[in-house]
N, C-alpha and C positions, 0 to 999 in steps of 0.2 A: 521360351517354350521349346521343348525337345522337338526335333525334326519329325519324328514319327507319330506325334500325338494326333494330328489331324487325320493322318492315314488310318489310325486305329478307329477313330470316330466314324470315318466314312465307311470302313468295312463293316462295322458293327451296326450302323444305322440304316444303310440303304435297303435291307430287306423289309423294313417297316415303312418305306416311303413309296407312295403310289402315284400313278398318273390318272387323272380324272378326264374322261371324254364326254363332251357335250354334243348331243345329237338332236335333230328335230325332224319331224315328218316332212317329206319333201313338198307335199301339197300345202301344208300349213305354212312352211317357210316361204313358199312362193307367194302366198297371200300377204304375208307380212312384208315381204320385199316390194310387192306391187303397191301396197298401202303407203309404204315409206316413199316410193317414187312419186305417187300422186300427191303426197303432202308437200313436195318441194315447191318453192315459189315459181311463178310463171316464167321467169327468165332462166331457170335452171333446165338444162336439157341433158339427156333425153328423158321423156316420160313414158316410153314404151314399156310394155310388160317385160319382166325379167325372166329369162329362161335359165334353169339350173342345169348345168352340164350332166349328161346321163352318167358319165363315169364317176360323178360325185355322189350318186345315189346307190346305196347298198341294196342287197337282196330283199331287205325288209322295208324298203322305201324310205330309209332314213338318210339324212345328210349330216356329216360331222361339221359342226359350226364353231368348235373351240375346244380348248383343253386347259387343264390346270394341274396343280399338285396337291397332295394331301399326305397324311401320315396316320398310322394306327396308334390309338391311345388306349385300346382295350382289346383283350384277346378274343372277344366275341365279334370283332369286325367293325368296331366304331372308329370312324375316321374324322379327323379335323381338317378343315380347309377354310377358305375365305367365302364370305357370303356372295361377293361379286362373281366368284367362279360359277356358282350354281344359282344365280339370281333369277333365271328364267323359269317360272313355274310351269310353263308349257313344254319345256324341253325334257329329254330323257338323259339320264346320267349312267355312265358305266365306269368301272374302275379296272385298271390294269396293274396287277401287282408286279413286284420286281422280277418274278420268274415268268412274266409274260402271260399269266392266266387272266382271262377276262371275266368280270362279274357284273351283273346288273346291280345298280346301287339305289338305295332308298334314302330320300332326304328326311332326316329326323327333325331337324330344326334349323331355322335361320334366325340369328340374333337380331332383334328389331332395332338395336342401337349400334352395335359394333359390327365390324366386317368379319364375322365369324359364322361358320355353318358346320353342321354335323351330319355326316352320312353314315350308312351302315351297309355292309355286304354280308351275304350268307357264307360265313366261314367260321371255323373254330380254330383256336390255337394260333391266332395271328400274332406275328412279332410286334412288339410295341416299343415306343420310345419313352424314355424317362422324362417327365415334366419337371422343370426346375422352378425356381422362385424369381419371377421377373421384378419383384420389389428389391432384390438384392444386387441389381446390376450396377456396375461402376463405369463411369466415363473412361474411355480408352481400353476397356476390356476387349480381348480378342474374341471374334465370333466367326461362325462358319454357316453358310447357307447352302441348302441342297434343294434342287427342284428340277422340273421338266421344262427346260429352257426352250421357248418358242414352240413348244409342243413337238419338238423334233429330237432334242438331245436329253435323254433320260439321265437322271442323277448327275446333273451338272453342278459342280461345286465352285463356290467362290468364298473368299475369306476377307476379313477386314476388322474394323474395331467399332465399338459403340461410340458414335459421334455426338449424340444428344439424347436426352431423356425427356419424357412427358411432352413430346412435340404435338402440335396441332396443325392439321392441314385441311384444306377444302378439297374434297374428292367426291366421287360418285360410286360408293360401294354397291348401290342398287341403281342401275341406269334409268329405270322407270320412275324412281323416286327423286331423281335430280341430284344436285349438289348438296352435300351435307358436310358438317365438320366432324373429322375424325380426331379424337383427343387421346392423350396419354400414350402416344406412339414412341417406339424405340427407333431412333435414327442411327443408321450405320452407313459405312462407305463400301459395303459389299455390292458386287454387281448383281442386280436383280433384273431379269428380263421377263417379258410376257410369257406366261406358261409356268414361271417360277412361283406365281401367286399360290398361296396355300401350303407351300413347303415349310419345313422347320428351320428355325434359326438356333444354332447350338452355341453354348459356351464351351470353354476348354475342358469342362468336366463331363462332356457328352450329354448334358442336360438341355432339353428344349426350353428356351427362354422367350421365344416369340414365334409368330406365324408371319412369314413374308407376305406383305400386302400391297405395297405401292412404291412407285418410282415417280420422280418428277421429270417429265419429258423435257429435253433441252438442257438438263443439268447433268453433271458428272458426279459419280460417287455420292449420290444422295438417294438413299433407300429407306423405307419405313416398314416396321413390323408391329403386329398387334401383340401386346404383352401376354404371355401365356397364362398369367393369373386370371385374366379376363375370360379366357377359354375354359379354364378349370371350373369356373362358376357355371358356365353354360353346360358343361358335361354333367356336373352335379345336378342341375335342374332337369336335364333330359332324363337322367336315370331315375330321379325321384318323381317328376311330374309328367314326363313324356313330352315336354316342351321347354323352351327357354322362358322363364318368368322374369321380366324386367319391370321395376317399379316406375310408375308415371307420376310426374308432378303436374304437368299441364300448363307450362308457362313459355312464352317467348319474350326475349329480353335483349338488351344491349349492355355490354360490359362498360362500366364507368371507369375512366381514368382521368388524368389531368386535362387531356385534350377534350374528352367528352364533357367534362365538368364545365369548361369554358364555353364550349359550343352550345350546350343546352341550358347554360345558366343554372346548374344544379348546386345544391348546398354541400355535397360531399364529392370526394375524388376516388371513391371505391364503391364496391357493390355492383348490382345490376339494376337497371330500370325496366320495369315491365312495359312493353310496348308492342303494338301490332306490327306485322311485317307485310302489310297490304290488306286490302278489303276482305280477302278470304282467309287471312291468317291473323286472328285476333291475339292480343297479348295474353289474355286468360282464356284458355280453351274451355268452351261451355261443357258443363257436367263433369269437368275434371276434378281431381282432388284439390287443386289450387282454388278453383271456382267455388267448390263446396265449403272451403275453409274461409272464404271471404277475401281472397287476394283480389286487388283491383288494378285496372290499367293505370299506369303512371306511378304505381307503388315502387319504392326503391328498397330492394332487399339488401340489407347490410351484412347479416351473418346467417350462417346455417349451423345449428347445434352449437352455438356459441363461438364459432370460428369466423373471423372476418373474411369476406369475399373480396380478395385482392390478388394482385400479381397474375392476372389472367385466369384465375379460378372462377368457376361458375357454380350455381346450384347443382348442375349435373354432376360435377366432381364430388359434391357432398353426398351424392346418392350411390356412389360406387360400392359401398359396403352395406347399403340398405336392402331390405327385402320387402316384398309386397306385404302391406299391413303395418309396416313400421311407421313411426311418427317422425317427421322432420320439423324441428322447431326453427322458425324463421324470425329474425328481427327485421321489422319493416318500418320504413320512414314514409309517412303519408301526411301531406299538408302540414309539415313541420312537427308532427307528433310521432313518437316512437311507439310501435306496437309489437307485441309478441303473438305470433300466430302459429298454431300447431296444424300441420297438414298430415293427414293419414294417407299414405301412398297406396295407389291402386295398381292393378296389373296393366301394363301397356299392351294394347291389342294390335 
């Protein structure tokens, strides 16, 4: 790669990259902090009320509690970022553009499955980035990440290569929802820091192929990005429906492999077995499309739309290209008998 290629990308792209500021009312924040302190176990000290420093409270009674990155994808002011950056529904969000202009931001949508969110500010003629094709990424491909590192260093740049594709990790894209599995991620060795979340990941053609999303604390050169094709679908939904529409199947399951087959004495070494994840998390969610179609606990799902579920794949992977109202055809093994069950997907709320 020629020496000046990254420099050209940086110069042309930074006007479209923004800083997202997260703020909360000081009184509401104090209540939250006091509640968290009181929830600590008895041996944890102190439990006194928390005071917010006066210098941290602005003239409007707001306190800055965090920041992240984002980038324009539409001239009307539509911005892509991570859901975990704007997860707090009780917070207020502002955007600082590259020329240091401040705007109040409106949250248009939070993807219920992926770590993607969409904001909008009142602006016309916003500079936009070109979205690439994340399905065409190759291992070893050079990439560039730009973001607001640590909330202090605007337009921080780091480069690396694509280290892995279709990765899955356990993370908390929504702190209130707990740990969830993030799937289909792009793994790179670029340096991503807190505050970089929501920034773009570029290929050498200056196309955005991902949204920088996660790092593994304690590890080096291990970063993950949301494929941009996932976000494209969300943008399309928001423009058409005013919200992100994701299809729901309504199952909880365990992936079957050789180890699981032996451990559970199962008849197959592939597919998933429908099972509860605790008394409050049934295998088949009541009133869900799966329940209405007749899927039962302990059913083994072998295929989706004729494709075997193996190699770490799950029914959720089969739904990536599905829309609300589409039919998912499942091959199910139940008590030694093979069944074909069609499930009409509903909208995830």
